[in-house]
N, CA, C and O atoms as CSV, one atom per row, in Angstrom:
chain,resi,resn,atom,element,x,y,z
A,1,MET,N,N,11.942,33.566,-0.865
A,1,MET,CA,C,12.554,33.122,0.578
A,1,MET,C,C,13.431,32.523,0.127
A,1,MET,O,O,13.393,31.970,-0.972
A,2,GLN,N,N,14.800,32.530,1.242
A,2,GLN,CA,C,15.628,31.695,0.623
A,2,GLN,C,C,15.762,30.379,1.123
A,2,GLN,O,O,15.452,29.931,2.227
A,3,LYS,N,N,16.468,29.616,-0.241
A,3,LYS,CA,C,16.790,28.129,0.174
A,3,LYS,C,C,17.420,27.844,1.169
A,3,LYS,O,O,18.619,27.762,0.904
A,4,THR,N,N,17.141,27.610,2.421
A,4,THR,CA,C,17.889,27.240,3.646
A,4,THR,C,C,17.706,25.594,3.897
A,4,THR,O,O,16.790,25.053,3.278
A,5,ASN,N,N,18.318,24.991,4.545
A,5,ASN,CA,C,18.428,23.761,5.177
A,5,ASN,C,C,16.814,23.854,5.813
A,5,ASN,O,O,16.050,23.017,5.333
A,6,PHE,N,N,16.390,24.534,6.562
A,6,PHE,CA,C,15.165,24.808,7.522
A,6,PHE,C,C,13.827,24.832,6.457
A,6,PHE,O,O,12.773,24.303,6.807
A,7,SER,N,N,13.959,25.464,5.186
A,7,SER,CA,C,13.043,25.673,4.288
A,7,SER,C,C,12.961,24.488,3.724
A,7,SER,O,O,11.840,24.031,3.499
A,8,LYS,N,N,14.040,23.804,3.406
A,8,LYS,CA,C,13.954,22.490,2.507
A,8,LYS,C,C,12.816,21.570,3.875
A,8,LYS,O,O,11.688,21.111,3.695
A,9,ILE,N,N,13.593,21.568,5.081
A,9,ILE,CA,C,12.854,20.202,5.636
A,9,ILE,C,C,11.306,20.860,5.686
A,9,ILE,O,O,10.419,20.063,5.381
A,10,ILE,N,N,10.916,22.114,6.008
A,10,ILE,CA,C,9.556,22.417,6.048
A,10,ILE,C,C,8.572,21.806,4.641
A,10,ILE,O,O,7.404,21.446,4.492
A,11,ASP,N,N,10.000,21.957,3.614
A,11,ASP,CA,C,8.962,22.062,2.280
A,11,ASP,C,C,8.869,20.261,2.085
A,11,ASP,O,O,8.015,19.569,1.530
A,12,TYR,N,N,9.789,19.994,2.605
A,12,TYR,CA,C,9.592,18.263,2.119
A,12,TYR,C,C,8.626,17.678,3.126
A,12,TYR,O,O,7.853,16.795,2.754
A,13,ILE,N,N,8.616,18.201,4.636
A,13,ILE,CA,C,7.241,17.906,5.383
A,13,ILE,C,C,5.767,18.338,4.914
A,13,ILE,O,O,4.786,17.594,4.887
A,14,ASN,N,N,5.807,19.534,4.592
A,14,ASN,CA,C,4.127,19.741,3.956
A,14,ASN,C,C,4.123,19.207,2.419
A,14,ASN,O,O,3.090,19.483,1.809
A,15,GLU,N,N,5.334,18.326,1.532
A,15,GLU,CA,C,4.795,17.336,0.552
A,15,GLU,C,C,4.617,16.145,0.993
A,15,GLU,O,O,4.180,15.288,0.224
A,16,ILE,N,N,4.983,15.775,2.611
A,16,ILE,CA,C,4.724,14.667,2.801
A,16,ILE,C,C,3.419,14.658,3.390
A,16,ILE,O,O,2.722,13.684,3.105
A,17,LEU,N,N,2.978,15.451,4.081
A,17,LEU,CA,C,1.744,15.560,4.840
A,17,LEU,C,C,0.614,16.158,3.792
A,17,LEU,O,O,-0.484,15.607,3.874
A,18,ILE,N,N,0.750,17.269,2.767
A,18,ILE,CA,C,-0.005,17.557,2.205
A,18,ILE,C,C,-0.078,17.616,0.471
A,18,ILE,O,O,-0.607,18.238,-0.450
A,19,GLY,N,N,0.661,16.728,0.695
A,19,GLY,CA,C,1.199,16.633,-1.192
A,19,GLY,C,C,-0.186,15.830,-1.401
A,19,GLY,O,O,-0.612,16.295,-2.458
A,20,PHE,N,N,-1.020,14.960,-0.989
A,20,PHE,CA,C,-2.283,14.124,-1.437
A,20,PHE,C,C,-2.953,15.215,-2.095
A,20,PHE,O,O,-3.302,15.150,-3.274
A,21,LEU,N,N,-3.166,16.362,-1.249
A,21,LEU,CA,C,-4.344,17.299,-1.896
A,21,LEU,C,C,-3.479,17.942,-2.814
A,21,LEU,O,O,-4.111,18.925,-3.202
A,22,SER,N,N,-2.631,17.923,-3.242
A,22,SER,CA,C,-1.966,18.626,-4.445
A,22,SER,C,C,-1.544,17.854,-6.214
A,22,SER,O,O,-1.079,18.224,-7.292
A,23,SER,N,N,-2.029,16.721,-5.621
A,23,SER,CA,C,-1.916,15.678,-6.733
A,23,SER,C,C,-3.085,16.106,-7.716
A,23,SER,O,O,-3.841,17.055,-7.512
A,24,SER,N,N,-3.121,15.159,-8.947
A,24,SER,CA,C,-4.018,15.379,-10.153
A,24,SER,C,C,-5.189,14.617,-9.388
A,24,SER,O,O,-5.023,14.021,-8.324
A,25,TRP,N,N,-6.388,14.716,-10.070
A,25,TRP,CA,C,-7.509,13.434,-9.783
A,25,TRP,C,C,-7.094,12.153,-10.206
A,25,TRP,O,O,-7.084,11.068,-9.623
A,26,LYS,N,N,-6.720,12.535,-11.453
A,26,LYS,CA,C,-6.315,10.885,-11.672
A,26,LYS,C,C,-5.403,10.095,-10.764
A,26,LYS,O,O,-5.584,8.899,-10.537
A,27,SER,N,N,-4.501,10.744,-10.297
A,27,SER,CA,C,-3.594,10.322,-9.040
A,27,SER,C,C,-4.856,9.527,-8.145
A,27,SER,O,O,-4.909,8.315,-7.934
A,28,LYS,N,N,-5.430,10.127,-7.879
A,28,LYS,CA,C,-5.870,10.343,-6.619
A,28,LYS,C,C,-6.741,9.224,-6.741
A,28,LYS,O,O,-6.689,8.286,-5.946
A,29,SER,N,N,-7.782,9.285,-7.986
A,29,SER,CA,C,-8.514,8.011,-8.158
A,29,SER,C,C,-7.917,6.689,-8.052
A,29,SER,O,O,-8.447,5.752,-7.456
A,30,ILE,N,N,-6.806,6.647,-8.646
A,30,ILE,CA,C,-6.515,5.310,-9.162
A,30,ILE,C,C,-5.490,5.146,-7.850
A,30,ILE,O,O,-5.377,3.926,-7.733
A,31,ASN,N,N,-4.852,5.653,-7.021
A,31,ASN,CA,C,-4.772,5.980,-5.660
A,31,ASN,C,C,-5.579,4.863,-4.946
A,31,ASN,O,O,-5.182,3.750,-4.602
A,32,LEU,N,N,-7.050,5.537,-4.777
A,32,LEU,CA,C,-7.579,5.203,-3.838
A,32,LEU,C,C,-8.882,3.701,-4.366
A,32,LEU,O,O,-9.463,3.000,-3.538
A,33,LEU,N,N,-9.036,3.567,-5.940
A,33,LEU,CA,C,-9.345,2.525,-6.016
A,33,LEU,C,C,-8.243,1.448,-6.097
A,33,LEU,O,O,-8.667,0.323,-6.361
A,34,SER,N,N,-7.001,1.563,-5.933
A,34,SER,CA,C,-5.739,0.238,-6.033
A,34,SER,C,C,-6.026,-0.204,-4.307
A,34,SER,O,O,-5.998,-1.356,-3.874
A,35,VAL,N,N,-6.295,1.031,-3.513
A,35,VAL,CA,C,-6.377,0.365,-1.797
A,35,VAL,C,C,-7.385,-0.080,-2.043
A,35,VAL,O,O,-7.305,-1.307,-2.105
A,36,LEU,N,N,-8.285,0.266,-2.216
A,36,LEU,CA,C,-9.665,-0.486,-2.218
A,36,LEU,C,C,-9.687,-1.792,-2.824
A,36,LEU,O,O,-10.037,-2.687,-2.054
A,37,THR,N,N,-9.421,-2.119,-3.938
A,37,THR,CA,C,-9.287,-2.930,-4.694
A,37,THR,C,C,-8.363,-4.028,-3.708
A,37,THR,O,O,-8.787,-5.182,-3.648
A,38,GLY,N,N,-7.332,-3.738,-3.077
A,38,GLY,CA,C,-6.604,-4.730,-2.447
A,38,GLY,C,C,-7.621,-5.504,-1.135
A,38,GLY,O,O,-7.986,-6.649,-0.867
A,39,TYR,N,N,-7.786,-4.238,-0.599
A,39,TYR,CA,C,-9.019,-4.723,0.456
A,39,TYR,C,C,-9.875,-5.905,0.283
A,39,TYR,O,O,-9.956,-7.011,0.817
A,40,PHE,N,N,-10.659,-5.092,-0.925
A,40,PHE,CA,C,-11.550,-6.096,-1.242
A,40,PHE,C,C,-10.708,-7.539,-1.504
A,40,PHE,O,O,-10.715,-8.486,-0.718
A,41,LEU,N,N,-10.102,-7.499,-2.577
A,41,LEU,CA,C,-9.541,-8.826,-3.185
A,41,LEU,C,C,-8.820,-9.691,-1.914
A,41,LEU,O,O,-9.145,-10.866,-1.743
A,42,PHE,N,N,-7.826,-9.041,-1.038
A,42,PHE,CA,C,-7.637,-9.841,0.401
A,42,PHE,C,C,-8.398,-10.127,1.339
A,42,PHE,O,O,-8.179,-11.146,1.994
A,43,ALA,N,N,-9.529,-9.255,1.645
A,43,ALA,CA,C,-10.585,-9.696,2.158
A,43,ALA,C,C,-11.172,-10.777,2.350
A,43,ALA,O,O,-11.275,-11.585,3.273
A,44,ASN,N,N,-11.729,-10.606,0.811
A,44,ASN,CA,C,-12.640,-12.449,-0.238
A,44,ASN,C,C,-11.505,-13.719,0.133
A,44,ASN,O,O,-11.825,-14.848,0.504
A,45,PHE,N,N,-9.886,-13.133,-0.105
A,45,PHE,CA,C,-9.154,-14.052,0.038
A,45,PHE,C,C,-8.908,-14.784,1.111
A,45,PHE,O,O,-8.816,-16.005,0.989
A,46,LEU,N,N,-8.746,-14.104,2.470
A,46,LEU,CA,C,-8.680,-14.205,3.961
A,46,LEU,C,C,-10.161,-15.052,4.482
A,46,LEU,O,O,-10.227,-15.846,5.420
A,47,THR,N,N,-10.949,-14.749,3.849
A,47,THR,CA,C,-12.093,-15.259,4.636
A,47,THR,C,C,-12.402,-17.153,3.936
A,47,THR,O,O,-12.939,-18.147,4.425
A,48,LYS,N,N,-11.730,-16.861,2.622
A,48,LYS,CA,C,-11.763,-18.389,1.946
A,48,LYS,C,C,-10.530,-18.681,2.687
A,48,LYS,O,O,-10.672,-19.535,3.562
A,49,PHE,N,N,-9.363,-18.187,2.554
A,49,PHE,CA,C,-8.781,-19.138,3.166
A,49,PHE,C,C,-8.624,-19.585,4.547
A,49,PHE,O,O,-8.000,-20.621,4.781
A,50,ILE,N,N,-9.345,-18.612,5.846
A,50,ILE,CA,C,-9.327,-19.318,7.321
A,50,ILE,C,C,-10.698,-20.178,7.183
A,50,ILE,O,O,-11.176,-20.741,8.168
A,51,ALA,N,N,-11.273,-20.241,5.958
A,51,ALA,CA,C,-12.507,-21.304,6.154
A,51,ALA,C,C,-11.499,-22.664,5.773
A,51,ALA,O,O,-11.124,-23.481,6.614
A,52,GLU,N,N,-11.266,-22.691,4.777
A,52,GLU,CA,C,-10.545,-23.855,4.609
A,52,GLU,C,C,-9.538,-24.512,5.693
A,52,GLU,O,O,-9.472,-25.599,6.268
A,53,GLY,N,N,-8.976,-23.617,5.687
A,53,GLY,CA,C,-7.565,-24.074,6.893
A,53,GLY,C,C,-6.462,-24.850,6.497
A,53,GLY,O,O,-5.892,-25.629,7.262
A,54,LYS,N,N,-6.130,-24.653,5.274
A,54,LYS,CA,C,-5.142,-25.538,4.620
A,54,LYS,C,C,-3.868,-24.450,4.162
A,54,LYS,O,O,-3.920,-23.290,3.751
A,55,ASN,N,N,-2.522,-25.521,4.470
A,55,ASN,CA,C,-1.691,-24.802,3.962
A,55,ASN,C,C,-1.912,-23.097,4.340
A,55,ASN,O,O,-2.392,-22.213,3.631
A,56,GLU,N,N,-1.396,-23.033,5.656
A,56,GLU,CA,C,-1.366,-22.488,6.544
A,56,GLU,C,C,0.278,-21.870,6.300
A,56,GLU,O,O,0.568,-20.752,5.873
A,57,LEU,N,N,0.837,-22.519,6.544
A,57,LEU,CA,C,2.239,-22.967,6.970
A,57,LEU,C,C,3.149,-22.577,5.884
A,57,LEU,O,O,4.361,-22.420,6.028
A,58,VAL,N,N,2.517,-22.436,4.822
A,58,VAL,CA,C,2.905,-22.107,3.283
A,58,VAL,C,C,2.399,-20.779,2.636
A,58,VAL,O,O,3.098,-20.339,1.723
A,59,MET,N,N,1.613,-20.288,2.881
A,59,MET,CA,C,0.540,-19.142,2.340
A,59,MET,C,C,1.400,-17.863,2.688
A,59,MET,O,O,1.807,-16.922,2.006
A,60,VAL,N,N,1.542,-18.286,4.342
A,60,VAL,CA,C,1.624,-16.090,5.157
A,60,VAL,C,C,2.936,-16.899,4.854
A,60,VAL,O,O,2.683,-17.415,3.766
A,61,PRO,N,N,3.882,-17.192,5.127
A,61,PRO,CA,C,5.276,-16.679,4.447
A,61,PRO,C,C,5.587,-15.800,2.967
A,61,PRO,O,O,6.104,-14.721,2.674
A,62,VAL,N,N,4.948,-16.944,2.240
A,62,VAL,CA,C,4.605,-16.366,0.964
A,62,VAL,C,C,4.044,-15.195,0.607
A,62,VAL,O,O,4.650,-14.289,0.035
A,63,LEU,N,N,3.017,-15.179,0.892
A,63,LEU,CA,C,2.729,-13.856,1.412
A,63,LEU,C,C,3.125,-12.084,1.803
A,63,LEU,O,O,2.842,-10.961,1.385
A,64,ILE,N,N,4.107,-12.855,3.074
A,64,ILE,CA,C,5.186,-11.884,3.534
A,64,ILE,C,C,6.226,-11.722,2.526
A,64,ILE,O,O,6.586,-10.550,2.419
A,65,ILE,N,N,6.792,-12.511,1.789
A,65,ILE,CA,C,7.709,-12.231,0.779
A,65,ILE,C,C,7.134,-12.005,-0.547
A,65,ILE,O,O,7.933,-12.042,-1.483
A,66,VAL,N,N,6.139,-11.822,-0.759
A,66,VAL,CA,C,5.606,-10.859,-1.818
A,66,VAL,C,C,5.369,-9.492,-1.189
A,66,VAL,O,O,5.447,-8.593,-2.026
A,67,ALA,N,N,5.158,-9.170,-0.219
A,67,ALA,CA,C,5.050,-7.882,0.512
A,67,ALA,C,C,6.229,-7.550,0.709
A,67,ALA,O,O,6.190,-6.335,0.512
A,68,GLU,N,N,7.301,-7.819,0.977
A,68,GLU,CA,C,8.825,-7.366,1.002
A,68,GLU,C,C,9.307,-7.125,-0.111
A,68,GLU,O,O,9.764,-6.005,-0.338
A,69,ILE,N,N,9.320,-8.261,-1.202
A,69,ILE,CA,C,9.390,-7.491,-3.038
A,69,ILE,C,C,9.200,-6.425,-2.935
A,69,ILE,O,O,10.069,-5.571,-2.759
A,70,ILE,N,N,7.869,-6.216,-3.034
A,70,ILE,CA,C,6.900,-4.674,-3.650
A,70,ILE,C,C,7.620,-3.560,-3.020
A,70,ILE,O,O,7.695,-2.508,-3.654
A,71,ILE,N,N,8.181,-3.649,-1.809
A,71,ILE,CA,C,8.724,-2.516,-0.700
A,71,ILE,C,C,9.989,-2.598,-1.768
A,71,ILE,O,O,10.067,-1.822,-2.719
A,72,ARG,N,N,11.006,-3.665,-1.491
A,72,ARG,CA,C,11.924,-3.493,-1.667
A,72,ARG,C,C,12.713,-2.641,-3.305
A,72,ARG,O,O,13.807,-2.092,-3.433
A,73,ILE,N,N,11.296,-2.924,-4.594
A,73,ILE,CA,C,12.066,-3.043,-5.890
A,73,ILE,C,C,11.239,-1.698,-6.271
A,73,ILE,O,O,10.829,-1.445,-7.404
A,74,LYS,N,N,11.037,-0.741,-4.930
A,74,LYS,CA,C,11.024,0.719,-5.599
A,74,LYS,C,C,11.827,1.034,-6.577
A,74,LYS,O,O,13.015,0.716,-6.516
A,75,PRO,N,N,11.298,1.730,-7.671
A,75,PRO,CA,C,12.039,2.154,-8.569
A,75,PRO,C,C,11.755,4.060,-8.735
A,75,PRO,O,O,10.949,4.774,-8.139
A,76,ARG,N,N,12.749,4.394,-9.742
A,76,ARG,CA,C,12.738,5.745,-9.333
A,76,ARG,C,C,11.566,6.337,-9.582
A,76,ARG,O,O,10.567,5.711,-9.938
A,77,PHE,N,N,11.623,7.915,-9.366
A,77,PHE,CA,C,10.197,8.146,-9.323
A,77,PHE,C,C,9.921,8.223,-10.403
A,77,PHE,O,O,8.815,7.833,-10.778
A,78,LYS,N,N,11.254,8.996,-11.666
A,78,LYS,CA,C,10.877,9.678,-12.840
A,78,LYS,C,C,10.937,8.230,-13.843
A,78,LYS,O,O,10.686,8.444,-15.029
A,79,SER,N,N,11.134,7.314,-13.601
A,79,SER,CA,C,11.129,6.028,-14.001
A,79,SER,C,C,9.378,5.174,-14.979
A,79,SER,O,O,8.326,5.131,-14.340
A,80,ASN,N,N,9.426,4.734,-16.163
A,80,ASN,CA,C,8.125,4.302,-16.558
A,80,ASN,C,C,7.675,3.850,-15.797
A,80,ASN,O,O,6.756,4.507,-15.306
A,81,ILE,N,N,7.955,2.499,-15.173
A,81,ILE,CA,C,7.053,1.799,-14.464
A,81,ILE,C,C,6.879,2.364,-12.747
A,81,ILE,O,O,6.612,1.634,-11.792
A,82,PHE,N,N,7.038,3.370,-12.720
A,82,PHE,CA,C,6.695,4.135,-10.837
A,82,PHE,C,C,5.763,3.985,-10.696
A,82,PHE,O,O,5.495,3.304,-9.706
A,83,SER,N,N,4.108,4.696,-11.905
A,83,SER,CA,C,3.225,4.471,-11.618
A,83,SER,C,C,2.348,2.527,-11.693
A,83,SER,O,O,1.241,2.147,-11.309
A,84,LEU,N,N,3.170,1.991,-12.167
A,84,LEU,CA,C,2.247,0.360,-12.410
A,84,LEU,C,C,2.880,0.310,-10.876
A,84,LEU,O,O,1.965,0.132,-10.071
A,85,TRP,N,N,4.232,0.419,-10.210
A,85,TRP,CA,C,4.794,0.022,-9.317
A,85,TRP,C,C,3.716,0.293,-7.695
A,85,TRP,O,O,3.289,-0.543,-6.899
A,86,SER,N,N,3.550,2.034,-7.724
A,86,SER,CA,C,2.627,2.842,-6.999
A,86,SER,C,C,1.347,1.772,-7.179
A,86,SER,O,O,1.064,1.269,-6.092
A,87,VAL,N,N,0.579,1.342,-8.183
A,87,VAL,CA,C,-0.454,0.608,-8.123
A,87,VAL,C,C,0.114,-0.632,-7.136
A,87,VAL,O,O,-0.238,-0.457,-5.970
A,88,PHE,N,N,0.572,-1.326,-7.258
A,88,PHE,CA,C,1.490,-2.132,-6.527
A,88,PHE,C,C,0.924,-2.277,-5.427
A,88,PHE,O,O,-0.006,-2.887,-4.899
A,89,ASP,N,N,2.082,-1.234,-5.119
A,89,ASP,CA,C,1.955,-0.596,-3.649
A,89,ASP,C,C,1.193,-0.585,-2.835
A,89,ASP,O,O,1.334,-0.941,-1.665
A,90,LYS,N,N,-0.362,0.121,-3.724
A,90,LYS,CA,C,-1.252,0.449,-2.856
A,90,LYS,C,C,-1.977,-0.892,-2.853
A,90,LYS,O,O,-2.441,-1.234,-1.765
A,91,LEU,N,N,-2.144,-1.682,-3.861
A,91,LEU,CA,C,-2.611,-2.692,-3.233
A,91,LEU,C,C,-1.912,-3.601,-2.259
A,91,LEU,O,O,-2.276,-4.758,-2.045
A,92,ARG,N,N,-0.960,-3.056,-1.721
A,92,ARG,CA,C,-0.392,-4.133,-0.448
A,92,ARG,C,C,-0.596,-3.548,0.378
A,92,ARG,O,O,-0.689,-4.241,1.392
A,93,ILE,N,N,-0.802,-2.061,0.617
A,93,ILE,CA,C,-1.074,-1.281,1.923
A,93,ILE,C,C,-2.857,-1.598,2.037
A,93,ILE,O,O,-3.396,-1.313,3.107
A,94,GLY,N,N,-3.747,-2.212,0.854
A,94,GLY,CA,C,-5.060,-2.117,1.066
A,94,GLY,C,C,-5.295,-3.199,1.295
A,94,GLY,O,O,-6.387,-3.414,1.821
A,95,SER,N,N,-4.358,-4.405,0.999
A,95,SER,CA,C,-4.634,-6.388,2.078
A,95,SER,C,C,-3.893,-5.761,3.174
A,95,SER,O,O,-4.635,-5.843,4.153
A,96,THR,N,N,-2.790,-5.167,3.508
A,96,THR,CA,C,-2.211,-5.139,4.834
A,96,THR,C,C,-3.415,-4.340,5.839
A,96,THR,O,O,-3.761,-4.770,6.939
A,97,TYR,N,N,-3.875,-3.270,5.283
A,97,TYR,CA,C,-5.551,-3.314,5.994
A,97,TYR,C,C,-6.511,-4.031,6.397
A,97,TYR,O,O,-6.991,-3.990,7.530
A,98,ALA,N,N,-6.928,-4.877,5.318
A,98,ALA,CA,C,-7.564,-6.013,5.752
A,98,ALA,C,C,-7.168,-7.111,6.076
A,98,ALA,O,O,-8.059,-7.916,6.347
A,99,ILE,N,N,-5.864,-7.546,6.173
A,99,ILE,CA,C,-5.551,-8.300,7.106
A,99,ILE,C,C,-5.822,-7.518,8.641
A,99,ILE,O,O,-6.785,-7.932,9.287
A,100,ILE,N,N,-5.223,-6.715,9.062
A,100,ILE,CA,C,-5.086,-6.134,10.503
A,100,ILE,C,C,-7.017,-6.370,10.878
A,100,ILE,O,O,-7.488,-6.997,11.827
A,101,LEU,N,N,-7.604,-5.806,10.034
A,101,LEU,CA,C,-9.120,-5.919,10.522
A,101,LEU,C,C,-9.084,-7.348,10.544
A,101,LEU,O,O,-8.979,-7.897,11.641
A,102,GLU,N,N,-9.140,-7.876,9.743
A,102,GLU,CA,C,-9.562,-9.523,9.869
A,102,GLU,C,C,-9.003,-9.875,11.846
A,102,GLU,O,O,-9.657,-10.066,12.871
A,103,ALA,N,N,-7.802,-9.819,11.602
A,103,ALA,CA,C,-7.164,-10.113,12.652
A,103,ALA,C,C,-8.191,-9.483,14.318
A,103,ALA,O,O,-8.400,-10.060,15.385
A,104,PHE,N,N,-8.633,-7.993,13.775
A,104,PHE,CA,C,-9.667,-7.335,14.729
A,104,PHE,C,C,-10.863,-8.077,15.042
A,104,PHE,O,O,-11.421,-8.039,16.138
A,105,LYS,N,N,-11.255,-8.783,14.004
A,105,LYS,CA,C,-12.596,-9.357,13.492
A,105,LYS,C,C,-12.349,-10.509,14.842
A,105,LYS,O,O,-13.072,-10.704,15.819
A,106,LEU,N,N,-11.193,-11.080,14.501
A,106,LEU,CA,C,-11.326,-12.539,15.090
A,106,LEU,C,C,-10.436,-12.083,16.388
A,106,LEU,O,O,-9.911,-13.070,16.905
A,107,GLY,N,N,-10.164,-11.015,16.967
A,107,GLY,CA,C,-10.071,-11.119,18.314
A,107,GLY,C,C,-10.694,-11.052,19.206
A,107,GLY,O,O,-10.530,-11.562,20.315
A,108,SER,N,N,-11.996,-9.999,18.577
A,108,SER,CA,C,-13.013,-9.452,19.599
A,108,SER,C,C,-13.970,-10.762,20.117
A,108,SER,O,O,-14.865,-10.584,20.944
């Protein structure tokens, strides 16, 4: 098949949607463990944070700034620290999931 713009777009969409299935088991397990660890750590942190009720005005902006820094410093894919950044990014995703789940629990 010829490499047209349309075929490049289809390949890119295919990589985004089904790229997880074609990755190695090592990559899949590290990503899954990172997300679950981020969820576990942050769910426990939020439970303690809500129970104490101190320093809300300081901690919330700090957490938002840390999450934004992780997003903004993405290295190139071929960089030596990309895998380490990927682990931190998955921890951030797990922590965001914990925050959203805790908000739903408090709202119900």
